[in-house]
C-alpha positions in Angstrom: -54.4 101.3 73.9 -55.1 100.8 70.1 -52.6 99.2 67.9 -50.9 101.4 65.3 -53.1 102.4 62.4 -50.9 100.4 60.0 -51.7 97.2 62.0 -55.4 98.0 62.2 -55.9 98.3 58.5 -53.5 95.4 57.6 -55.1 93.3 54.9 -56.7 90.0 56.1 -57.0 88.5 52.6 -55.0 88.6 49.4 -57.9 90.5 47.7 -57.3 93.4 50.1 -53.6 93.8 49.3 -52.7 96.9 47.3 -49.6 96.6 45.2 -47.2 93.7 44.3 -49.4 92.6 41.3 -46.4 90.9 39.8 -46.4 88.4 42.6 -50.1 88.4 43.7 -52.0 88.8 40.5 -54.0 85.8 39.1 -51.7 82.9 38.4 -48.7 84.7 39.9 -46.3 82.8 42.2 -47.3 84.1 45.6 -51.0 84.0 44.8 -50.6 80.3 43.9 -48.5 79.7 47.1 -51.2 81.3 49.2 -53.9 79.3 47.6 -52.0 76.1 48.3 -51.6 77.0 52.0 -48.4 75.0 52.4 -45.5 77.3 51.5 -41.9 76.3 51.4 -39.1 78.5 52.9 -38.9 81.9 51.2 -37.4 85.3 51.6 -39.2 88.6 50.8 -36.8 91.2 49.6 -38.1 94.7 49.3 -38.1 98.3 50.7 -39.8 99.2 54.0 -43.6 99.3 54.2 -44.2 97.3 51.0 -46.1 94.4 52.6 -43.6 91.8 53.7 -45.0 91.3 57.2 -48.6 91.3 55.8 -47.7 88.5 53.4 -46.1 86.4 56.1 -49.2 86.7 58.3 -51.5 85.8 55.4 -49.4 82.6 54.9 -49.8 81.9 58.6 -53.5 82.3 58.5 -53.8 79.9 55.5 -51.6 77.3 57.1 -52.5 74.8 59.8 -49.0 75.0 61.3 -47.9 76.8 64.3 -46.7 80.3 63.6 -43.9 82.2 65.3 -42.8 85.8 64.6 -39.4 87.2 65.5 -37.4 90.3 64.7 -33.7 89.7 64.0 -33.0 93.0 65.6 -33.8 91.7 69.1 -33.9 87.9 68.7 -31.0 85.4 68.9 -30.1 81.7 69.1 -32.0 81.4 72.4 -35.3 82.4 70.7 -34.8 79.8 68.0 -33.9 77.2 70.5 -37.1 77.9 72.5 -39.3 77.4 69.5 -37.6 74.2 68.4 -37.9 72.9 72.0 -41.6 73.6 71.9 -41.9 71.7 68.7 -39.9 68.7 69.9 -42.0 68.5 73.2 -45.2 68.5 71.2 -44.2 65.1 69.6 -45.8 66.3 66.3 -44.4 64.6 63.2 -42.4 66.7 60.9 -44.0 65.4 57.7 -47.3 64.0 56.6 -47.3 61.5 53.7 -49.3 62.7 50.8 -49.1 60.2 47.9 -45.5 60.1 46.8 -44.8 63.4 48.5 -44.1 64.5 52.1 -45.9 67.6 53.3 -44.1 69.6 56.0 -45.8 69.9 59.3 -43.3 71.9 61.3 -43.8 75.5 62.3 -43.8 78.6 60.2 -41.2 81.1 61.4 -41.3 84.7 60.2 -38.0 86.3 60.8 -38.2 90.0 60.1 -34.9 91.9 59.1 -33.2 88.5 58.6 -30.1 90.4 57.4 -29.5 91.5 61.0 -28.8 87.8 62.0 -25.1 87.3 61.9 -23.4 84.3 60.2 -23.3 82.3 63.5 -27.0 82.9 64.1 -27.9 81.9 60.5 -25.8 78.8 60.8 -27.7 77.8 63.9 -31.0 78.3 62.2 -30.0 76.3 59.1 -30.4 72.6 60.3 -34.0 73.3 61.6 -34.9 74.6 58.1 -33.2 71.6 56.5 -35.0 69.0 58.6 -38.4 70.6 58.3 -39.0 71.6 61.8 -39.1 75.2 60.7 -40.3 76.7 57.4 -38.6 80.0 57.2 -40.2 83.2 55.9 -37.6 85.9 56.0 -38.0 89.6 55.3 -35.2 91.9 54.4 -34.6 95.4 52.9 -31.0 94.3 52.0 -29.9 92.2 49.1 -30.1 88.6 50.4 -27.2 87.5 48.1 -24.9 89.5 50.4 -26.7 89.2 53.7 -28.0 85.6 53.9 -25.5 82.6 54.0 -25.4 80.6 50.9 -26.7 77.3 52.4 -29.7 79.0 53.9 -30.4 81.1 50.8 -30.3 77.9 48.6 -33.2 76.5 50.6 -35.4 79.6 50.1 -37.2 81.0 47.2 -36.5 84.7 47.0 -39.4 87.1 46.0 -38.6 90.7 45.2 -41.2 93.2 46.3 -41.5 96.7 44.9 -41.9 100.1 46.5 -45.5 101.2 46.4 -46.5 103.7 43.7 -48.1 107.1 44.7 -51.4 105.8 43.3 -51.2 102.7 45.5 -50.3 104.9 48.5 -53.3 107.1 47.8 -55.5 104.0 48.1 -53.9 102.9 51.3 -54.1 106.5 52.8 -57.8 106.5 51.9 -58.3 103.3 54.0 -56.5 105.1 56.9 -58.7 108.1 56.6 -61.8 105.9 56.7 -60.6 104.1 59.8 -59.8 107.4 61.6 -63.1 109.0 60.3 -61.2 111.7 58.4 -61.5 113.4 55.0 -58.2 114.8 53.8 -57.8 117.5 51.2 -55.9 116.6 48.1 -52.8 118.6 49.1 -52.5 116.6 52.3 -52.8 113.3 50.5 -50.2 114.4 48.0 -47.8 115.3 50.7 -48.3 112.0 52.5 -47.8 110.0 49.3 -44.6 111.9 48.4 -43.3 111.8 52.0 -43.9 108.0 52.2 -41.5 107.3 49.3 -43.1 103.9 48.6 -43.5 103.0 52.3 -47.2 102.6 53.4 -46.4 102.3 57.1 -44.5 105.6 57.0 -47.5 107.4 55.5 -50.0 105.9 58.0 -47.8 106.6 61.0 -47.6 110.3 60.0 -51.3 110.4 59.3 -52.2 108.9 62.7 -49.7 111.1 64.6 -51.0 114.2 63.1 -54.7 113.3 63.7 -53.8 112.6 67.4 -51.9 115.9 67.8 -54.5 118.1 66.1 -57.8 116.3 67.1 -58.4 115.0 63.6 -57.8 118.2 61.8 -55.2 117.1 59.3 -53.8 119.5 56.7 -50.6 119.7 54.7 -49.2 122.3 57.1 -50.0 120.2 60.2 -48.5 117.1 58.6 -45.3 119.1 58.2 -45.4 120.4 61.7 -45.8 116.9 63.1 -42.6 115.9 61.4 -40.8 117.9 64.0 -41.8 115.3 66.6 -38.7 113.5 67.9 -40.1 110.0 67.4 -40.5 110.7 63.7 -37.2 112.3 63.1 -34.9 109.3 62.4 -36.5 107.0 59.8 -34.0 104.6 58.2 -35.6 105.2 54.8 -36.0 109.0 55.2 -34.0 112.2 54.9 -32.6 112.0 58.4 -31.0 108.7 57.6 -29.1 110.1 54.7 -28.3 113.4 56.4 -26.7 111.6 59.4 -24.6 109.2 57.4 -23.5 112.1 55.2 -22.5 114.1 58.4 -20.6 111.0 59.6 -18.6 110.7 56.4 -17.9 114.4 56.0 -16.7 114.5 59.7 -14.2 111.7 59.0 -13.2 113.4 55.8 -12.5 116.6 57.8 -10.4 114.5 60.3 -12.9 115.5 63.1 -13.0 112.3 65.2 -15.2 113.9 67.8 -18.0 114.8 65.3 -17.6 111.4 63.6 -18.1 109.6 66.9 -21.1 111.8 67.7 -22.9 111.0 64.4 -22.0 107.4 64.7 -23.6 107.4 68.2 -26.8 108.9 66.8 -27.1 106.2 64.2 -26.4 103.4 66.6 -28.9 104.8 69.1 -31.5 105.0 66.4 -31.0 101.3 65.5 -29.2 101.9 62.2 -28.0 98.6 60.6 -24.3 98.3 61.7 -23.4 96.7 58.4 -24.7 99.8 56.5 -22.4 102.0 58.6 -19.4 99.6 58.2 -19.9 99.4 54.4 -19.6 103.2 54.1 -16.4 103.0 56.2 -14.9 100.4 53.8 -15.7 102.7 50.9 -14.3 105.7 52.7 -11.0 103.9 53.5 -10.2 103.7 49.7 -12.0 106.8 48.5 -10.6 109.4 51.0 -7.6 107.8 52.7 -6.3 105.6 49.9 -2.5 105.6 49.3 -1.8 107.9 52.3 -2.4 105.0 54.7 -3.2 101.8 52.8 -3.8 99.9 56.1 -7.0 101.9 56.5 -8.7 99.5 54.1 -7.5 96.6 56.2 -8.9 98.2 59.4 -12.3 99.0 57.7 -12.7 95.5 56.4 -11.9 94.1 59.8 -14.6 96.4 61.3 -17.1 95.1 58.7 -16.2 91.5 59.5 -16.5 92.1 63.2 -19.9 93.7 62.8 -21.0 90.9 60.6 -20.1 88.2 63.1 -20.7 89.9 66.4 -23.7 92.2 65.9 -25.1 94.7 68.4 -24.5 95.7 71.2 -20.8 94.8 71.2 -20.3 95.8 67.5 -20.8 99.5 68.4 -17.3 99.3 70.0 -15.8 98.0 66.7 -17.6 100.8 64.8 -16.2 103.4 67.2 -12.7 102.0 66.8 -12.9 102.1 63.1 -14.5 105.6 62.9 -11.8 107.1 65.1 -9.0 105.5 63.1 -10.4 106.6 59.8 -11.0 110.1 61.0 -7.5 110.5 62.4 -5.8 108.9 59.3 -4.0 111.0 56.7 -6.1 111.6 53.6 -5.3 111.1 49.9 -7.9 110.8 47.1 -5.4 110.5 44.3 -6.1 106.8 43.5 -9.9 107.4 43.5 -9.7 110.6 41.4 -7.2 109.0 39.0 -9.5 106.0 38.5 -12.5 108.2 37.6 -10.4 110.2 35.1 -9.4 106.9 33.5 -13.0 105.7 33.5 -14.1 108.9 31.7 -11.6 108.1 29.0 -12.8 104.5 28.8 -16.4 105.7 28.4 -15.6 108.5 25.9 -13.1 106.8 23.7 -14.5 103.3 23.6 -12.3 100.2 23.2 -9.0 101.7 22.1 -6.5 99.2 20.6 -4.3 97.6 23.3 -0.6 97.9 22.6 0.8 94.8 20.9 3.5 94.2 23.6 0.7 93.8 26.3 -1.2 91.2 24.3 -0.9 87.4 24.8 0.9 85.5 22.1 0.1 81.8 22.7 0.5 80.8 19.0 3.2 81.2 16.4 0.9 83.1 14.0 0.2 85.7 16.8 3.9 86.1 17.4 4.5 86.6 13.7 1.7 89.3 13.7 3.6 91.2 16.4 1.6 90.1 19.5 3.8 90.4 22.6 6.4 92.6 20.9 7.1 96.1 22.1 6.3 98.8 19.5 5.9 101.8 21.8 7.1 102.8 25.3 3.7 103.5 26.8 1.5 100.8 28.2 -1.6 102.9 27.4 -3.3 102.8 24.0 -1.4 105.0 21.4 -4.2 107.6 21.6 -3.6 108.0 25.3 0.2 107.9 25.4 1.5 110.3 27.9 -1.8 110.6 29.8 -1.0 111.0 33.6 -4.3 110.4 35.5 -2.6 110.9 38.9 -1.4 114.5 38.2 -4.1 115.9 35.9 -6.1 118.8 37.2 
């Protein structure tokens, strides 16, 4: 069976890569690192299908070191332990002396979706990165500042990759056409490029699936028909992703615990990042429940922490607990709505003068000028005296 089209046309050289010119152009950082062939630990942060895996494999091809590839979705401490054991058994030195410098000789480890490793798993990985047995190349669609522990992040150079433009996607789609022996009309290419939303793999998967279903006859209409196929329905960067999380939130808002649990189950079954779900629950606890049941925020934060430290599959139980609690809780948006009314005044009115009695008065001169002395009853600026954000319509 042939590998997916996206793998078959994956660039084998930097000159074949389309996009990321800010990192791969002449004299740019990743171009220089590839030319050197001995990368340090790094993290590629960018949206799906922008070339993170391709870059990791190019570094592997340029390096003389052993190369291992894992996905944090399915890998764990045991996989890291097995790699390190192989390295230790090989008796290969960790460093080679090169003048006054030491060149690392340990393995290259590409860890896809590194944000799916919980804190304990990242802690376990850290010493092997520190001692040189592993040079880490991580890939993530999430902000590594929030998802990667500080000690590990401090040992990695972070490179931000950008979503591919429609023009870049057209060029990649053309390669896919040539590989499949197709010639698409402009409307079909336009549809693919817009549908991809910066994700080359997404465009190529749809192109290949349509060509297979319709014996190579690919039109815009047939591309649309192929999207009804179940295996293409839930893409974590696509409309179904946003529709499902929206249905989940709206079900909790309607106090419909059954529907909330159903949409939660759909997301979990599709492999949705549990931290993405938990984050939305933390927001919901303040936005929709708020003062009606302040402990909701405590519960939501506890769910997020549990998800962060435990991970799948057990974390689905924590998510279910939290979703049922939030759905059944009383609802009160007053604090959220009041804040945004206040924010509108802050934006529209600028920096209004703060009442004197609320200001610090650390010096005698400031006290003589009236700082710290009550001149009005309201704690709001004089222009907003009497404003009641909690009860305004």
